[in-house]
C-alpha positions in Angstrom: 70.2 12.0 15.8 69.7 8.3 15.3 72.7 6.0 15.4 72.5 3.0 13.1 74.7 0.4 14.7 74.4 -3.3 15.3 71.9 -2.9 18.2 69.4 -1.5 15.6 69.7 -4.7 13.6 69.2 -6.8 16.8 66.1 -4.8 17.7 64.8 -5.1 14.2 65.4 -8.9 14.2 63.8 -9.1 17.7 60.8 -7.1 16.4 60.4 -9.3 13.3 60.6 -12.5 15.4 58.1 -11.1 17.9 55.8 -10.1 15.0 56.0 -13.7 13.5 55.4 -15.3 16.9 52.4 -13.0 17.6 51.1 -13.6 14.1 51.4 -17.4 14.6 50.0 -17.5 18.2 47.5 -14.6 18.3 46.7 -12.9 15.0 46.2 -16.0 12.9 43.8 -17.7 15.3 41.9 -14.5 15.9 41.5 -14.1 12.1 40.4 -17.7 11.8 37.8 -17.2 14.5 36.6 -14.0 12.9 36.4 -15.8 9.5 34.3 -18.7 11.1 32.0 -16.2 12.8 31.4 -14.4 9.5 30.6 -17.7 7.8 28.3 -18.7 10.7 26.6 -15.3 10.4 26.1 -15.8 6.6 24.6 -19.2 7.2 22.3 -17.9 9.9 21.2 -15.0 7.8 20.5 -17.5 4.9 18.4 -19.6 7.3 16.6 -16.5 8.5 15.8 -15.4 5.0 14.6 -19.0 4.1 12.4 -19.1 7.2 11.0 -15.7 6.4 10.2 -16.8 2.8 8.6 -20.0 4.0 6.5 -18.0 6.6 5.4 -15.6 3.9 4.4 -18.4 1.5 2.5 -20.2 4.2 0.8 -16.9 5.2 -0.2 -16.4 1.6 -1.5 -19.9 1.4 -3.5 -19.5 4.6 -5.0 -16.2 3.4 -5.9 -17.8 0.1 -7.5 -20.8 1.8 -9.4 -18.4 4.1 -10.6 -16.3 1.1 -11.8 -19.5 -0.6 -13.6 -20.6 2.6 -15.3 -17.2 2.9 -16.3 -17.4 -0.8 -17.7 -20.9 -0.3 -19.5 -19.8 2.8 -21.1 -16.9 0.9 -22.1 -19.2 -1.9 -23.6 -21.7 0.5 -25.4 -18.9 2.3 -26.8 -17.6 -1.0 -28.0 -21.1 -1.9 -29.7 -21.6 1.5 -31.3 -18.2 1.1 -32.7 -19.1 -2.3 -33.9 -22.5 -0.9 -35.5 -20.7 2.0 -37.3 -18.2 -0.3 -38.5 -21.1 -2.4 -39.8 -22.9 0.7 -41.4 -19.8 1.9 -43.2 -19.4 -1.4 -44.4 -23.0 -1.3 -45.7 -22.5 2.3 -47.4 -19.2 1.4 -48.9 -20.8 -1.7 -50.3 -23.7 0.3 -51.5 -21.4 3.1 -53.2 -19.2 0.5 -54.9 -22.2 -1.1 -56.0 -23.4 2.3 -57.3 -20.0 3.2 -59.1 -19.7 -0.2 -60.7 -23.1 0.4 -61.7 -22.2 3.9 -63.2 -18.9 2.7 -65.1 -20.8 -0.1 -66.4 -23.3 2.3 -67.5 -20.6 4.7 -69.2 -18.7 1.9 -70.9 -21.8 0.7 -72.0 -22.6 4.3 -73.3 -19.0 4.7 -75.1 -19.2 1.4 -76.8 -22.5 2.3 -77.7 -21.1 5.8 -79.0 -18.0 4.1 -81.1 -20.1 1.7 -82.4 -22.1 4.7 -83.2 -19.0 6.6 -85.0 -17.5 3.6 -87.1 -20.6 3.2 -87.9 -20.6 6.9 -88.8 -16.9 6.9 -90.8 -17.4 3.7 -92.9 -19.9 5.4 -93.4 -17.6 8.3 -94.1 -14.4 6.3 -97.9 -15.1 6.2 -97.9 -15.7 9.9 -96.0 -12.5 10.6 -98.2 -10.6 8.3 -101.3 -11.7 10.1 -99.8 -10.8 13.5 -98.8 -7.4 12.3 -102.2 -6.8 10.7 -103.9 -7.9 13.8 -101.9 -5.5 16.0 -102.3 -2.6 13.6 -106.1 -3.1 13.2 -106.4 -4.0 16.6 
């Protein structure tokens, strides 16, 4: 069984003194270091979250700017397409008018040449008729 005499009290006092010395020299500083590391980690996590939020907001801004640029590009493309179609219509209209004028001039020229040929042949009809008659009669 356990004897409770004065050596127990000395060992108890020795234990308490050792515990206080260890607490002062070792456990206290370790707790302080752990506490500072925890605060440092909280600060770093806050900075990480802030950086992540900034990156997300910048990414959203970039995506918005990119969408706006795409939309503006599509609008510009549509405008150029409409302008090109209008220009094409103008060119085709001018070409059609030129072709019609050329055709009219060609028809007029053919008509005048036809008229001249008819006049020339009309003058030669009597001559051709006499030659044909002479050949037929003999």
